[in-house]
PDB file of N, CA, C and O in Angstrom, chain B, residues numbered from 101:
ATOM      1  N   MET B 101     -64.498  11.639 -63.684  1.00  0.00           N
ATOM      2  CA  MET B 101     -63.142  11.678 -64.186  1.00  0.00           C
ATOM      3  C   MET B 101     -62.268  10.793 -63.304  1.00  0.00           C
ATOM      4  O   MET B 101     -62.441  10.740 -62.086  1.00  0.00           O
ATOM      5  N   SER B 102     -61.340  10.112 -63.931  1.00  0.00           N
ATOM      6  CA  SER B 102     -60.385   9.294 -63.190  1.00  0.00           C
ATOM      7  C   SER B 102     -58.972   9.656 -63.621  1.00  0.00           C
ATOM      8  O   SER B 102     -58.770  10.330 -64.632  1.00  0.00           O
ATOM      9  N   ILE B 103     -58.016   9.210 -62.857  1.00  0.00           N
ATOM     10  CA  ILE B 103     -56.624   9.438 -63.238  1.00  0.00           C
ATOM     11  C   ILE B 103     -56.332   8.713 -64.558  1.00  0.00           C
ATOM     12  O   ILE B 103     -55.580   9.214 -65.393  1.00  0.00           O
ATOM     13  N   GLN B 104     -56.931   7.535 -64.738  1.00  0.00           N
ATOM     14  CA  GLN B 104     -56.733   6.822 -66.003  1.00  0.00           C
ATOM     15  C   GLN B 104     -57.267   7.635 -67.180  1.00  0.00           C
ATOM     16  O   GLN B 104     -56.650   7.670 -68.244  1.00  0.00           O
ATOM     17  N   TRP B 105     -58.409   8.287 -66.990  1.00  0.00           N
ATOM     18  CA  TRP B 105     -58.963   9.136 -68.046  1.00  0.00           C
ATOM     19  C   TRP B 105     -57.977  10.248 -68.400  1.00  0.00           C
ATOM     20  O   TRP B 105     -57.734  10.511 -69.578  1.00  0.00           O
ATOM     21  N   LEU B 106     -57.414  10.896 -67.392  1.00  0.00           N
ATOM     22  CA  LEU B 106     -56.448  11.961 -67.626  1.00  0.00           C
ATOM     23  C   LEU B 106     -55.215  11.421 -68.340  1.00  0.00           C
ATOM     24  O   LEU B 106     -54.700  12.057 -69.260  1.00  0.00           O
ATOM     25  N   PHE B 107     -54.744  10.259 -67.922  1.00  0.00           N
ATOM     26  CA  PHE B 107     -53.589   9.657 -68.579  1.00  0.00           C
ATOM     27  C   PHE B 107     -53.913   9.349 -70.044  1.00  0.00           C
ATOM     28  O   PHE B 107     -53.065   9.538 -70.917  1.00  0.00           O
ATOM     29  N   ASP B 108     -55.120   8.883 -70.315  1.00  0.00           N
ATOM     30  CA  ASP B 108     -55.538   8.595 -71.692  1.00  0.00           C
ATOM     31  C   ASP B 108     -55.557   9.866 -72.540  1.00  0.00           C
ATOM     32  O   ASP B 108     -55.192   9.833 -73.715  1.00  0.00           O
ATOM     33  N   VAL B 109     -55.977  10.980 -71.954  1.00  0.00           N
ATOM     34  CA  VAL B 109     -55.948  12.263 -72.665  1.00  0.00           C
ATOM     35  C   VAL B 109     -54.508  12.636 -73.005  1.00  0.00           C
ATOM     36  O   VAL B 109     -54.219  13.075 -74.119  1.00  0.00           O
ATOM     37  N   ILE B 110     -53.616  12.460 -72.049  1.00  0.00           N
ATOM     38  CA  ILE B 110     -52.200  12.765 -72.277  1.00  0.00           C
ATOM     39  C   ILE B 110     -51.642  11.878 -73.387  1.00  0.00           C
ATOM     40  O   ILE B 110     -50.936  12.361 -74.272  1.00  0.00           O
ATOM     41  N   GLU B 111     -51.951  10.594 -73.343  1.00  0.00           N
ATOM     42  CA  GLU B 111     -51.501   9.673 -74.396  1.00  0.00           C
ATOM     43  C   GLU B 111     -52.062  10.082 -75.758  1.00  0.00           C
ATOM     44  O   GLU B 111     -51.372   9.982 -76.772  1.00  0.00           O
ATOM     45  N   ASP B 112     -53.301  10.537 -75.777  1.00  0.00           N
ATOM     46  CA  ASP B 112     -53.892  10.989 -77.035  1.00  0.00           C
ATOM     47  C   ASP B 112     -53.151  12.209 -77.579  1.00  0.00           C
ATOM     48  O   ASP B 112     -52.907  12.304 -78.782  1.00  0.00           O
ATOM     49  N   ARG B 113     -52.794  13.138 -76.701  1.00  0.00           N
ATOM     50  CA  ARG B 113     -52.028  14.320 -77.134  1.00  0.00           C
ATOM     51  C   ARG B 113     -50.649  13.908 -77.656  1.00  0.00           C
ATOM     52  O   ARG B 113     -50.109  14.531 -78.571  1.00  0.00           O
ATOM     53  N   LYS B 114     -50.098  12.871 -77.073  1.00  0.00           N
ATOM     54  CA  LYS B 114     -48.799  12.364 -77.523  1.00  0.00           C
ATOM     55  C   LYS B 114     -48.918  11.813 -78.943  1.00  0.00           C
ATOM     56  O   LYS B 114     -48.040  12.039 -79.775  1.00  0.00           O
ATOM     57  N   LYS B 115     -50.002  11.094 -79.216  1.00  0.00           N
ATOM     58  CA  LYS B 115     -50.205  10.488 -80.529  1.00  0.00           C
ATOM     59  C   LYS B 115     -50.780  11.460 -81.549  1.00  0.00           C
ATOM     60  O   LYS B 115     -50.518  11.343 -82.746  1.00  0.00           O
ATOM     61  N   ASN B 116     -51.563  12.417 -81.070  1.00  0.00           N
ATOM     62  CA  ASN B 116     -52.248  13.385 -81.933  1.00  0.00           C
ATOM     63  C   ASN B 116     -51.982  14.794 -81.417  1.00  0.00           C
ATOM     64  O   ASN B 116     -52.859  15.407 -80.810  1.00  0.00           O
ATOM     65  N   PRO B 117     -50.780  15.311 -81.653  1.00  0.00           N
ATOM     66  CA  PRO B 117     -50.421  16.625 -81.109  1.00  0.00           C
ATOM     67  C   PRO B 117     -51.370  17.726 -81.577  1.00  0.00           C
ATOM     68  O   PRO B 117     -51.871  17.705 -82.701  1.00  0.00           O
ATOM     69  N   SER B 118     -51.599  18.673 -80.698  1.00  0.00           N
ATOM     70  CA  SER B 118     -52.422  19.841 -80.994  1.00  0.00           C
ATOM     71  C   SER B 118     -51.612  21.087 -80.662  1.00  0.00           C
ATOM     72  O   SER B 118     -51.051  21.195 -79.572  1.00  0.00           O
ATOM     73  N   GLU B 119     -51.554  22.020 -81.593  1.00  0.00           N
ATOM     74  CA  GLU B 119     -50.776  23.243 -81.387  1.00  0.00           C
ATOM     75  C   GLU B 119     -51.238  24.036 -80.167  1.00  0.00           C
ATOM     76  O   GLU B 119     -50.442  24.745 -79.551  1.00  0.00           O
ATOM     77  N   LYS B 120     -52.506  23.922 -79.818  1.00  0.00           N
ATOM     78  CA  LYS B 120     -53.069  24.702 -78.723  1.00  0.00           C
ATOM     79  C   LYS B 120     -52.974  23.991 -77.375  1.00  0.00           C
ATOM     80  O   LYS B 120     -53.435  24.525 -76.366  1.00  0.00           O
ATOM     81  N   SER B 121     -52.387  22.801 -77.343  1.00  0.00           N
ATOM     82  CA  SER B 121     -52.379  21.982 -76.143  1.00  0.00           C
ATOM     83  C   SER B 121     -51.120  22.216 -75.303  1.00  0.00           C
ATOM     84  O   SER B 121     -50.000  22.126 -75.806  1.00  0.00           O
ATOM     85  N   TYR B 122     -51.322  22.517 -74.021  1.00  0.00           N
ATOM     86  CA  TYR B 122     -50.203  22.641 -73.086  1.00  0.00           C
ATOM     87  C   TYR B 122     -49.478  21.304 -72.955  1.00  0.00           C
ATOM     88  O   TYR B 122     -48.251  21.261 -72.866  1.00  0.00           O
ATOM     89  N   THR B 123     -50.238  20.224 -72.945  1.00  0.00           N
ATOM     90  CA  THR B 123     -49.644  18.888 -72.860  1.00  0.00           C
ATOM     91  C   THR B 123     -48.710  18.643 -74.035  1.00  0.00           C
ATOM     92  O   THR B 123     -47.587  18.174 -73.851  1.00  0.00           O
ATOM     93  N   THR B 124     -49.168  18.959 -75.241  1.00  0.00           N
ATOM     94  CA  THR B 124     -48.334  18.806 -76.427  1.00  0.00           C
ATOM     95  C   THR B 124     -47.077  19.648 -76.319  1.00  0.00           C
ATOM     96  O   THR B 124     -45.988  19.186 -76.661  1.00  0.00           O
ATOM     97  N   SER B 125     -47.217  20.882 -75.848  1.00  0.00           N
ATOM     98  CA  SER B 125     -46.033  21.747 -75.744  1.00  0.00           C
ATOM     99  C   SER B 125     -45.015  21.170 -74.769  1.00  0.00           C
ATOM    100  O   SER B 125     -43.814  21.216 -75.036  1.00  0.00           O
ATOM    101  N   LEU B 126     -45.472  20.628 -73.646  1.00  0.00           N
ATOM    102  CA  LEU B 126     -44.538  20.009 -72.698  1.00  0.00           C
ATOM    103  C   LEU B 126     -43.861  18.791 -73.311  1.00  0.00           C
ATOM    104  O   LEU B 126     -42.646  18.626 -73.197  1.00  0.00           O
ATOM    105  N   LEU B 127     -44.638  17.947 -73.954  1.00  0.00           N
ATOM    106  CA  LEU B 127     -44.059  16.762 -74.584  1.00  0.00           C
ATOM    107  C   LEU B 127     -43.038  17.152 -75.654  1.00  0.00           C
ATOM    108  O   LEU B 127     -42.016  16.483 -75.807  1.00  0.00           O
ATOM    109  N   ASN B 128     -43.305  18.217 -76.384  1.00  0.00           N
ATOM    110  CA  ASN B 128     -42.369  18.681 -77.416  1.00  0.00           C
ATOM    111  C   ASN B 128     -41.089  19.252 -76.817  1.00  0.00           C
ATOM    112  O   ASN B 128     -40.021  19.159 -77.423  1.00  0.00           O
ATOM    113  N   GLU B 129     -41.193  19.840 -75.639  1.00  0.00           N
ATOM    114  CA  GLU B 129     -40.007  20.414 -75.000  1.00  0.00           C
ATOM    115  C   GLU B 129     -39.075  19.341 -74.459  1.00  0.00           C
ATOM    116  O   GLU B 129     -37.879  19.581 -74.296  1.00  0.00           O
ATOM    117  N   GLY B 130     -39.608  18.171 -74.184  1.00  0.00           N
ATOM    118  CA  GLY B 130     -38.764  17.047 -73.804  1.00  0.00           C
ATOM    119  C   GLY B 130     -38.585  16.854 -72.307  1.00  0.00           C
ATOM    120  O   GLY B 130     -39.106  17.601 -71.479  1.00  0.00           O
ATOM    121  N   MET B 131     -37.826  15.819 -72.007  1.00  0.00           N
ATOM    122  CA  MET B 131     -37.657  15.362 -70.638  1.00  0.00           C
ATOM    123  C   MET B 131     -37.104  16.424 -69.678  1.00  0.00           C
ATOM    124  O   MET B 131     -37.591  16.511 -68.551  1.00  0.00           O
ATOM    125  N   PRO B 132     -36.114  17.233 -70.068  1.00  0.00           N
ATOM    126  CA  PRO B 132     -35.622  18.229 -69.107  1.00  0.00           C
ATOM    127  C   PRO B 132     -36.725  19.171 -68.610  1.00  0.00           C
ATOM    128  O   PRO B 132     -36.803  19.456 -67.415  1.00  0.00           O
ATOM    129  N   LYS B 133     -37.573  19.651 -69.518  1.00  0.00           N
ATOM    130  CA  LYS B 133     -38.654  20.566 -69.120  1.00  0.00           C
ATOM    131  C   LYS B 133     -39.708  19.842 -68.298  1.00  0.00           C
ATOM    132  O   LYS B 133     -40.201  20.377 -67.305  1.00  0.00           O
ATOM    133  N   ILE B 134     -40.058  18.618 -68.709  1.00  0.00           N
ATOM    134  CA  ILE B 134     -41.068  17.854 -67.970  1.00  0.00           C
ATOM    135  C   ILE B 134     -40.574  17.560 -66.558  1.00  0.00           C
ATOM    136  O   ILE B 134     -41.316  17.734 -65.592  1.00  0.00           O
ATOM    137  N   ALA B 135     -39.337  17.121 -66.435  1.00  0.00           N
ATOM    138  CA  ALA B 135     -38.773  16.820 -65.113  1.00  0.00           C
ATOM    139  C   ALA B 135     -38.699  18.087 -64.260  1.00  0.00           C
ATOM    140  O   ALA B 135     -38.954  18.042 -63.056  1.00  0.00           O
ATOM    141  N   GLN B 136     -38.355  19.203 -64.873  1.00  0.00           N
ATOM    142  CA  GLN B 136     -38.326  20.479 -64.151  1.00  0.00           C
ATOM    143  C   GLN B 136     -39.704  20.812 -63.598  1.00  0.00           C
ATOM    144  O   GLN B 136     -39.830  21.223 -62.445  1.00  0.00           O
ATOM    145  N   LYS B 137     -40.737  20.636 -64.417  1.00  0.00           N
ATOM    146  CA  LYS B 137     -42.102  20.924 -63.966  1.00  0.00           C
ATOM    147  C   LYS B 137     -42.508  20.020 -62.800  1.00  0.00           C
ATOM    148  O   LYS B 137     -43.149  20.483 -61.857  1.00  0.00           O
ATOM    149  N   VAL B 138     -42.144  18.748 -62.854  1.00  0.00           N
ATOM    150  CA  VAL B 138     -42.464  17.833 -61.749  1.00  0.00           C
ATOM    151  C   VAL B 138     -41.778  18.316 -60.471  1.00  0.00           C
ATOM    152  O   VAL B 138     -42.383  18.323 -59.399  1.00  0.00           O
ATOM    153  N   GLY B 139     -40.522  18.717 -60.592  1.00  0.00           N
ATOM    154  CA  GLY B 139     -39.800  19.234 -59.428  1.00  0.00           C
ATOM    155  C   GLY B 139     -40.431  20.493 -58.865  1.00  0.00           C
ATOM    156  O   GLY B 139     -40.588  20.623 -57.651  1.00  0.00           O
ATOM    157  N   GLU B 140     -40.794  21.419 -59.740  1.00  0.00           N
ATOM    158  CA  GLU B 140     -41.440  22.653 -59.299  1.00  0.00           C
ATOM    159  C   GLU B 140     -42.753  22.361 -58.582  1.00  0.00           C
ATOM    160  O   GLU B 140     -43.026  22.905 -57.512  1.00  0.00           O
ATOM    161  N   GLU B 141     -43.553  21.498 -59.184  1.00  0.00           N
ATOM    162  CA  GLU B 141     -44.847  21.193 -58.582  1.00  0.00           C
ATOM    163  C   GLU B 141     -44.684  20.460 -57.252  1.00  0.00           C
ATOM    164  O   GLU B 141     -45.464  20.684 -56.326  1.00  0.00           O
ATOM    165  N   GLY B 142     -43.679  19.588 -57.147  1.00  0.00           N
ATOM    166  CA  GLY B 142     -43.412  18.909 -55.883  1.00  0.00           C
ATOM    167  C   GLY B 142     -43.083  19.902 -54.780  1.00  0.00           C
ATOM    168  O   GLY B 142     -43.560  19.774 -53.652  1.00  0.00           O
ATOM    169  N   THR B 143     -42.277  20.878 -55.111  1.00  0.00           N
ATOM    170  CA  THR B 143     -41.927  21.921 -54.153  1.00  0.00           C
ATOM    171  C   THR B 143     -43.161  22.721 -53.757  1.00  0.00           C
ATOM    172  O   THR B 143     -43.337  23.060 -52.587  1.00  0.00           O
ATOM    173  N   GLU B 144     -44.009  23.020 -54.727  1.00  0.00           N
ATOM    174  CA  GLU B 144     -45.224  23.777 -54.433  1.00  0.00           C
ATOM    175  C   GLU B 144     -46.188  22.981 -53.551  1.00  0.00           C
ATOM    176  O   GLU B 144     -46.917  23.568 -52.752  1.00  0.00           O
ATOM    177  N   VAL B 145     -46.197  21.665 -53.687  1.00  0.00           N
ATOM    178  CA  VAL B 145     -47.011  20.832 -52.793  1.00  0.00           C
ATOM    179  C   VAL B 145     -46.503  20.960 -51.362  1.00  0.00           C
ATOM    180  O   VAL B 145     -47.293  21.108 -50.429  1.00  0.00           O
ATOM    181  N   VAL B 146     -45.200  20.903 -51.192  1.00  0.00           N
ATOM    182  CA  VAL B 146     -44.617  21.020 -49.848  1.00  0.00           C
ATOM    183  C   VAL B 146     -44.973  22.373 -49.232  1.00  0.00           C
ATOM    184  O   VAL B 146     -45.389  22.441 -48.075  1.00  0.00           O
ATOM    185  N   VAL B 147     -44.809  23.440 -49.997  1.00  0.00           N
ATOM    186  CA  VAL B 147     -45.125  24.776 -49.497  1.00  0.00           C
ATOM    187  C   VAL B 147     -46.600  24.869 -49.114  1.00  0.00           C
ATOM    188  O   VAL B 147     -46.945  25.391 -48.054  1.00  0.00           O
ATOM    189  N   ALA B 148     -47.464  24.357 -49.989  1.00  0.00           N
ATOM    190  CA  ALA B 148     -48.904  24.405 -49.697  1.00  0.00           C
ATOM    191  C   ALA B 148     -49.238  23.600 -48.449  1.00  0.00           C
ATOM    192  O   ALA B 148     -50.064  24.021 -47.639  1.00  0.00           O
ATOM    193  N   ALA B 149     -48.603  22.450 -48.291  1.00  0.00           N
ATOM    194  CA  ALA B 149     -48.879  21.602 -47.125  1.00  0.00           C
ATOM    195  C   ALA B 149     -48.469  22.292 -45.826  1.00  0.00           C
ATOM    196  O   ALA B 149     -49.123  22.132 -44.796  1.00  0.00           O
ATOM    197  N   LEU B 150     -47.400  23.044 -45.884  1.00  0.00           N
ATOM    198  CA  LEU B 150     -46.874  23.654 -44.669  1.00  0.00           C
ATOM    199  C   LEU B 150     -47.414  25.053 -44.377  1.00  0.00           C
ATOM    200  O   LEU B 150     -47.434  25.479 -43.222  1.00  0.00           O
ATOM    201  N   ALA B 151     -47.851  25.769 -45.411  1.00  0.00           N
ATOM    202  CA  ALA B 151     -48.141  27.181 -45.174  1.00  0.00           C
ATOM    203  C   ALA B 151     -49.393  27.721 -45.862  1.00  0.00           C
ATOM    204  O   ALA B 151     -49.659  28.920 -45.788  1.00  0.00           O
ATOM    205  N   GLN B 152     -50.160  26.868 -46.524  1.00  0.00           N
ATOM    206  CA  GLN B 152     -51.326  27.372 -47.236  1.00  0.00           C
ATOM    207  C   GLN B 152     -52.568  26.566 -46.867  1.00  0.00           C
ATOM    208  O   GLN B 152     -52.491  25.577 -46.139  1.00  0.00           O
ATOM    209  N   ASP B 153     -53.700  27.003 -47.378  1.00  0.00           N
ATOM    210  CA  ASP B 153     -54.957  26.336 -47.025  1.00  0.00           C
ATOM    211  C   ASP B 153     -55.170  25.056 -47.843  1.00  0.00           C
ATOM    212  O   ASP B 153     -54.431  24.760 -48.782  1.00  0.00           O
ATOM    213  N   ASP B 154     -56.198  24.321 -47.454  1.00  0.00           N
ATOM    214  CA  ASP B 154     -56.485  23.034 -48.100  1.00  0.00           C
ATOM    215  C   ASP B 154     -56.761  23.188 -49.595  1.00  0.00           C
ATOM    216  O   ASP B 154     -56.340  22.348 -50.390  1.00  0.00           O
ATOM    217  N   ARG B 155     -57.459  24.248 -49.980  1.00  0.00           N
ATOM    218  CA  ARG B 155     -57.772  24.473 -51.396  1.00  0.00           C
ATOM    219  C   ARG B 155     -56.494  24.557 -52.213  1.00  0.00           C
ATOM    220  O   ARG B 155     -56.383  23.949 -53.278  1.00  0.00           O
ATOM    221  N   ARG B 156     -55.539  25.308 -51.710  1.00  0.00           N
ATOM    222  CA  ARG B 156     -54.267  25.473 -52.429  1.00  0.00           C
ATOM    223  C   ARG B 156     -53.521  24.143 -52.496  1.00  0.00           C
ATOM    224  O   ARG B 156     -52.934  23.814 -53.527  1.00  0.00           O
ATOM    225  N   LEU B 157     -53.540  23.387 -51.420  1.00  0.00           N
ATOM    226  CA  LEU B 157     -52.886  22.079 -51.416  1.00  0.00           C
ATOM    227  C   LEU B 157     -53.508  21.172 -52.483  1.00  0.00           C
ATOM    228  O   LEU B 157     -52.788  20.494 -53.215  1.00  0.00           O
ATOM    229  N   ILE B 158     -54.829  21.159 -52.571  1.00  0.00           N
ATOM    230  CA  ILE B 158     -55.505  20.340 -53.579  1.00  0.00           C
ATOM    231  C   ILE B 158     -55.085  20.767 -54.980  1.00  0.00           C
ATOM    232  O   ILE B 158     -54.812  19.919 -55.830  1.00  0.00           O
ATOM    233  N   GLU B 159     -55.031  22.057 -55.227  1.00  0.00           N
ATOM    234  CA  GLU B 159     -54.616  22.560 -56.537  1.00  0.00           C
ATOM    235  C   GLU B 159     -53.198  22.111 -56.886  1.00  0.00           C
ATOM    236  O   GLU B 159     -52.928  21.699 -58.014  1.00  0.00           O
ATOM    237  N   GLU B 160     -52.301  22.193 -55.910  1.00  0.00           N
ATOM    238  CA  GLU B 160     -50.911  21.830 -56.170  1.00  0.00           C
ATOM    239  C   GLU B 160     -50.742  20.321 -56.354  1.00  0.00           C
ATOM    240  O   GLU B 160     -49.948  19.887 -57.189  1.00  0.00           O
ATOM    241  N   VAL B 161     -51.473  19.526 -55.592  1.00  0.00           N
ATOM    242  CA  VAL B 161     -51.414  18.071 -55.787  1.00  0.00           C
ATOM    243  C   VAL B 161     -51.962  17.713 -57.170  1.00  0.00           C
ATOM    244  O   VAL B 161     -51.441  16.816 -57.833  1.00  0.00           O
ATOM    245  N   ALA B 162     -53.006  18.409 -57.601  1.00  0.00           N
ATOM    246  CA  ALA B 162     -53.538  18.184 -58.945  1.00  0.00           C
ATOM    247  C   ALA B 162     -52.482  18.501 -60.003  1.00  0.00           C
ATOM    248  O   ALA B 162     -52.307  17.741 -60.955  1.00  0.00           O
ATOM    249  N   ASP B 163     -51.785  19.612 -59.839  1.00  0.00           N
ATOM    250  CA  ASP B 163     -50.725  19.978 -60.787  1.00  0.00           C
ATOM    251  C   ASP B 163     -49.599  18.937 -60.790  1.00  0.00           C
ATOM    252  O   ASP B 163     -49.104  18.549 -61.849  1.00  0.00           O
ATOM    253  N   LEU B 164     -49.206  18.496 -59.602  1.00  0.00           N
ATOM    254  CA  LEU B 164     -48.148  17.491 -59.506  1.00  0.00           C
ATOM    255  C   LEU B 164     -48.578  16.187 -60.163  1.00  0.00           C
ATOM    256  O   LEU B 164     -47.795  15.563 -60.879  1.00  0.00           O
ATOM    257  N   THR B 165     -49.807  15.778 -59.927  1.00  0.00           N
ATOM    258  CA  THR B 165     -50.318  14.548 -60.519  1.00  0.00           C
ATOM    259  C   THR B 165     -50.303  14.640 -62.039  1.00  0.00           C
ATOM    260  O   THR B 165     -49.830  13.726 -62.714  1.00  0.00           O
ATOM    261  N   TYR B 166     -50.810  15.724 -62.570  1.00  0.00           N
ATOM    262  CA  TYR B 166     -50.841  15.941 -64.014  1.00  0.00           C
ATOM    263  C   TYR B 166     -49.435  15.880 -64.616  1.00  0.00           C
ATOM    264  O   TYR B 166     -49.208  15.172 -65.597  1.00  0.00           O
ATOM    265  N   HIS B 167     -48.511  16.611 -64.038  1.00  0.00           N
ATOM    266  CA  HIS B 167     -47.154  16.645 -64.592  1.00  0.00           C
ATOM    267  C   HIS B 167     -46.446  15.296 -64.428  1.00  0.00           C
ATOM    268  O   HIS B 167     -45.639  14.919 -65.277  1.00  0.00           O
ATOM    269  N   THR B 168     -46.737  14.575 -63.357  1.00  0.00           N
ATOM    270  CA  THR B 168     -46.173  13.241 -63.180  1.00  0.00           C
ATOM    271  C   THR B 168     -46.691  12.290 -64.259  1.00  0.00           C
ATOM    272  O   THR B 168     -45.941  11.461 -64.773  1.00  0.00           O
ATOM    273  N   LEU B 169     -47.965  12.412 -64.596  1.00  0.00           N
ATOM    274  CA  LEU B 169     -48.517  11.579 -65.662  1.00  0.00           C
ATOM    275  C   LEU B 169     -47.867  11.896 -67.011  1.00  0.00           C
ATOM    276  O   LEU B 169     -47.623  10.991 -67.809  1.00  0.00           O
ATOM    277  N   ILE B 170     -47.588  13.169 -67.264  1.00  0.00           N
ATOM    278  CA  ILE B 170     -46.880  13.527 -68.494  1.00  0.00           C
ATOM    279  C   ILE B 170     -45.491  12.903 -68.498  1.00  0.00           C
ATOM    280  O   ILE B 170     -45.035  12.400 -69.525  1.00  0.00           O
ATOM    281  N   LEU B 171     -44.825  12.934 -67.360  1.00  0.00           N
ATOM    282  CA  LEU B 171     -43.497  12.319 -67.242  1.00  0.00           C
ATOM    283  C   LEU B 171     -43.553  10.831 -67.580  1.00  0.00           C
ATOM    284  O   LEU B 171     -42.724  10.334 -68.342  1.00  0.00           O
ATOM    285  N   LEU B 172     -44.516  10.129 -67.022  1.00  0.00           N
ATOM    286  CA  LEU B 172     -44.669   8.701 -67.319  1.00  0.00           C
ATOM    287  C   LEU B 172     -44.900   8.476 -68.809  1.00  0.00           C
ATOM    288  O   LEU B 172     -44.254   7.627 -69.424  1.00  0.00           O
ATOM    289  N   ALA B 173     -45.822   9.241 -69.384  1.00  0.00           N
ATOM    290  CA  ALA B 173     -46.140   9.077 -70.802  1.00  0.00           C
ATOM    291  C   ALA B 173     -44.918   9.364 -71.677  1.00  0.00           C
ATOM    292  O   ALA B 173     -44.667   8.654 -72.651  1.00  0.00           O
ATOM    293  N   ALA B 174     -44.177  10.387 -71.332  1.00  0.00           N
ATOM    294  CA  ALA B 174     -42.988  10.743 -72.114  1.00  0.00           C
ATOM    295  C   ALA B 174     -41.946   9.634 -72.089  1.00  0.00           C
ATOM    296  O   ALA B 174     -41.205   9.449 -73.055  1.00  0.00           O
ATOM    297  N   ARG B 175     -41.889   8.900 -70.990  1.00  0.00           N
ATOM    298  CA  ARG B 175     -40.933   7.794 -70.872  1.00  0.00           C
ATOM    299  C   ARG B 175     -41.491   6.479 -71.404  1.00  0.00           C
ATOM    300  O   ARG B 175     -40.800   5.460 -71.384  1.00  0.00           O
ATOM    301  N   GLY B 176     -42.734   6.492 -71.878  1.00  0.00           N
ATOM    302  CA  GLY B 176     -43.349   5.277 -72.390  1.00  0.00           C
ATOM    303  C   GLY B 176     -43.843   4.351 -71.297  1.00  0.00           C
ATOM    304  O   GLY B 176     -44.030   3.155 -71.523  1.00  0.00           O
ATOM    305  N   LEU B 177     -44.055   4.904 -70.108  1.00  0.00           N
ATOM    306  CA  LEU B 177     -44.557   4.123 -68.977  1.00  0.00           C
ATOM    307  C   LEU B 177     -46.039   4.385 -68.804  1.00  0.00           C
ATOM    308  O   LEU B 177     -46.583   5.313 -69.403  1.00  0.00           O
ATOM    309  N   THR B 178     -46.697   3.571 -67.986  1.00  0.00           N
ATOM    310  CA  THR B 178     -48.139   3.694 -67.792  1.00  0.00           C
ATOM    311  C   THR B 178     -48.499   3.685 -66.313  1.00  0.00           C
ATOM    312  O   THR B 178     -47.661   3.420 -65.452  1.00  0.00           O
ATOM    313  N   LEU B 179     -49.749   3.977 -66.045  1.00  0.00           N
ATOM    314  CA  LEU B 179     -50.251   3.856 -64.677  1.00  0.00           C
ATOM    315  C   LEU B 179     -50.184   2.411 -64.211  1.00  0.00           C
ATOM    316  O   LEU B 179     -49.951   2.147 -63.031  1.00  0.00           O
ATOM    317  N   ALA B 180     -50.387   1.484 -65.122  1.00  0.00           N
ATOM    318  CA  ALA B 180     -50.300   0.062 -64.764  1.00  0.00           C
ATOM    319  C   ALA B 180     -48.911  -0.276 -64.224  1.00  0.00           C
ATOM    320  O   ALA B 180     -48.782  -1.091 -63.310  1.00  0.00           O
ATOM    321  N   ASP B 181     -47.877   0.343 -64.782  1.00  0.00           N
ATOM    322  CA  ASP B 181     -46.517   0.118 -64.280  1.00  0.00           C
ATOM    323  C   ASP B 181     -46.385   0.577 -62.835  1.00  0.00           C
ATOM    324  O   ASP B 181     -45.777  -0.107 -62.012  1.00  0.00           O
ATOM    325  N   VAL B 182     -46.955   1.732 -62.533  1.00  0.00           N
ATOM    326  CA  VAL B 182     -46.890   2.264 -61.172  1.00  0.00           C
ATOM    327  C   VAL B 182     -47.715   1.399 -60.220  1.00  0.00           C
ATOM    328  O   VAL B 182     -47.269   1.083 -59.117  1.00  0.00           O
ATOM    329  N   LEU B 183     -48.909   1.020 -60.648  1.00  0.00           N
ATOM    330  CA  LEU B 183     -49.751   0.175 -59.806  1.00  0.00           C
ATOM    331  C   LEU B 183     -49.110  -1.178 -59.546  1.00  0.00           C
ATOM    332  O   LEU B 183     -49.225  -1.712 -58.443  1.00  0.00           O
ATOM    333  N   ALA B 184     -48.441  -1.738 -60.538  1.00  0.00           N
ATOM    334  CA  ALA B 184     -47.751  -3.019 -60.348  1.00  0.00           C
ATOM    335  C   ALA B 184     -46.664  -2.885 -59.294  1.00  0.00           C
ATOM    336  O   ALA B 184     -46.472  -3.786 -58.478  1.00  0.00           O
ATOM    337  N   GLU B 185     -45.959  -1.772 -59.308  1.00  0.00           N
ATOM    338  CA  GLU B 185     -44.918  -1.542 -58.296  1.00  0.00           C
ATOM    339  C   GLU B 185     -45.533  -1.411 -56.903  1.00  0.00           C
ATOM    340  O   GLU B 185     -45.013  -1.966 -55.935  1.00  0.00           O
ATOM    341  N   LEU B 186     -46.632  -0.683 -56.808  1.00  0.00           N
ATOM    342  CA  LEU B 186     -47.301  -0.534 -55.514  1.00  0.00           C
ATOM    343  C   LEU B 186     -47.822  -1.871 -55.000  1.00  0.00           C
ATOM    344  O   LEU B 186     -47.705  -2.166 -53.810  1.00  0.00           O
ATOM    345  N   GLU B 187     -48.382  -2.663 -55.866  1.00  0.00           N
ATOM    346  CA  GLU B 187     -48.869  -3.984 -55.465  1.00  0.00           C
ATOM    347  C   GLU B 187     -47.716  -4.879 -55.005  1.00  0.00           C
ATOM    348  O   GLU B 187     -47.844  -5.622 -54.031  1.00  0.00           O
ATOM    349  N   LYS B 188     -46.591  -4.800 -55.718  1.00  0.00           N
ATOM    350  CA  LYS B 188     -45.422  -5.593 -55.351  1.00  0.00           C
ATOM    351  C   LYS B 188     -44.943  -5.229 -53.938  1.00  0.00           C
ATOM    352  O   LYS B 188     -44.505  -6.099 -53.185  1.00  0.00           O
ATOM    353  N   ARG B 189     -45.026  -3.970 -53.592  1.00  0.00           N
ATOM    354  CA  ARG B 189     -44.567  -3.505 -52.278  1.00  0.00           C
ATOM    355  C   ARG B 189     -45.485  -3.953 -51.149  1.00  0.00           C
ATOM    356  O   ARG B 189     -45.070  -3.963 -49.990  1.00  0.00           O
ATOM    357  N   HIS B 190     -46.709  -4.319 -51.457  1.00  0.00           N
ATOM    358  CA  HIS B 190     -47.662  -4.665 -50.413  1.00  0.00           C
ATOM    359  C   HIS B 190     -47.968  -6.152 -50.348  1.00  0.00           C
ATOM    360  O   HIS B 190     -48.976  -6.556 -49.770  1.00  0.00           O
ATOM    361  N   LYS B 191     -47.115  -6.955 -50.929  1.00  0.00           N
ATOM    362  CA  LYS B 191     -47.324  -8.404 -50.870  1.00  0.00           C
ATOM    363  C   LYS B 191     -46.496  -8.999 -49.759  1.00  0.00           C
ATOM    364  O   LYS B 191     -46.531 -10.211 -49.544  1.00  0.00           O
TER     365      LYS B 191
END
């Protein structure tokens, strides 16, 4: 599995909504809910980093990554956009 694979799944849910999909439900709720989830998960990463074990930190980073990818997809952005920015910063 790669982050690109996960992003492709999210894009597929965006194009082909499924009633049973958490991704679809977040996309349907819109930007305020998606942004809220990213904020919550970011806070949980900080808490895990400072006060919890490595397993919990990994779980929270996974949640943050997933919700960040939904945020990008909802805005019509891609991983390529993020990678281009990172490459620009390292030239």
